[in-house]
N, C-alpha and C positions, 0 to 999 in steps of 0.2 A: 507496420505496427505488428509487433510480436504479440501473438495470442496465446492463451493458455494451451490450447489444442496443439500448438507448435513445440511446446516443451513437455507436455503431459502434466497430470494432476499429481504424480508421485513426488516429484521434487518439492513443489509447493506445499503439498499436504505435510511432508516431513519438516519442512522449514517452520511452518505455522506451529505445528505440534511442539517444537522445542520452545515456543512462546506461549504454550498453554492454550492454543487456539485449534479449532477444527475447520477443516476445509470441506465443503459439501458441494459436489458437482451438481449442476441443474442441467436438465436434458434440453437438447437443442430445440429453440423455439418456445421453451417455457419462460415465464417472468421469473426474473431472478428477485428472491425475497430479500428485503432489506436494501434495495438499490436506491441510493439517494438521486443518481442521475437517470435511472432507467435504461432501456435499450440493452447493450451489451455489458454495461458497467457492473462490477462486483457489488455485493451487498453485505450487510453486517446486521446480526442480531445476537446479542449477547456476546459470548465467546465463538461464534460461529461465522465464518466467511462463506459466502455463496457465490459461485461462479460457473459459468459455461465455458465450453470450448473456444467460443468466439469473444470471451471476455479479454481485453487487453491485459498483459501481465502488469503493466504499470498500475492499473486499476485495482487488480487482486492485492498487489503489495501496498498500494495506498490504503485501501480499506483495512486490511490486516494491520498496518502500522498505526491507524487511528487506535485500533485496540490495544496494542502493544504498549503505547505511550501512556495509556490510561492507568491509574491505579487498579489493582485488581477489582476492589469492590464496586468500582464504576462500571466496569466491562459488562457486568450482568444486566445493567439498566440500559445499555445501548440498544436502540432499535433505529436503524437507517441513517441517522444523523449523529455521529460521534461527539462533535464539539463545536463551539462557536469561539473557541481560543485561538488567537493568532499564534501564541507560543506552541501550542499543541500542533496546529497545522504545519507550522514550519518544521518542528520536530519530526512530524509524520513524513513529510516530503524529503527530509534528509535521510532518515532511517531507511525508507523505500530504496533509496539509491544505494545505501550500504549493504541492505539485505539482498540486492539484485546480484551482487558478487557471489552469494552463497547458493545461486540456482544456475545449474549447467545449462549453458546456451544463452544465457541472459547477460549479466555483467552490468556494471554500473554505466558504462559508456553507452551501450545500447539503450538502456533504460532511459537515460537522460534525453537521448534523440527521441525516444518515443514520447517522453514527457512534453518535449517542445512541440512536436507534431500534434498532440492532443490539444495543447492551448494553455498548459501551465505559462504564468507570466512572472517574471521577476525584474526587478528595477535595473539589473546590469544587463537584460536583454536575452539571457539564455539560462537554462537549468545549470549547465556546467559552471558558467561564470558565478551564478549564485553559490553553487555548492562549493566551489574552491575559493571564492573571494568574499563572500558576504553571509556566510551561515554560522557565525561564531556563537550567536545566541541559540541556535538550534543545538549545535554540538554541546553547549554547556547545559541546556536542559536535558539532553540524553544522557550526558555524564553524570549529572546530579541523581539521575534515576537508574544508574549502573547498567545503561543500555548501550554504552560505547566504551 
């Protein structure tokens, strides 16, 4: 599992800034604010993403993408749980794979492997199969919002 400490905070910080988000590092051993899953998983509050060095990169991207797919006026209201919308969840998963290619040392192939290891499940059996063969609605959602 690729962790933020393995790629550093600078690349993710710059990527998130391009989308109007801020990345705040959390000290080792400290609780991550706004983390839905707890433990090492990234957290979100408003337009801020929180992560530790031991946070999986897929988690940081996933939580950031939850904020990116939301209209700007809704971002400020987010605390821990970004959505209960299947459409937004699918768009989030798709976008995190796309954005992984913008992080040196990550890439979409590696991110999809880590998503499978973590436990993301798709009806075609893998993240890659979903991304390549079954994500037309997620792509349409993102295109409609100018994110692809």
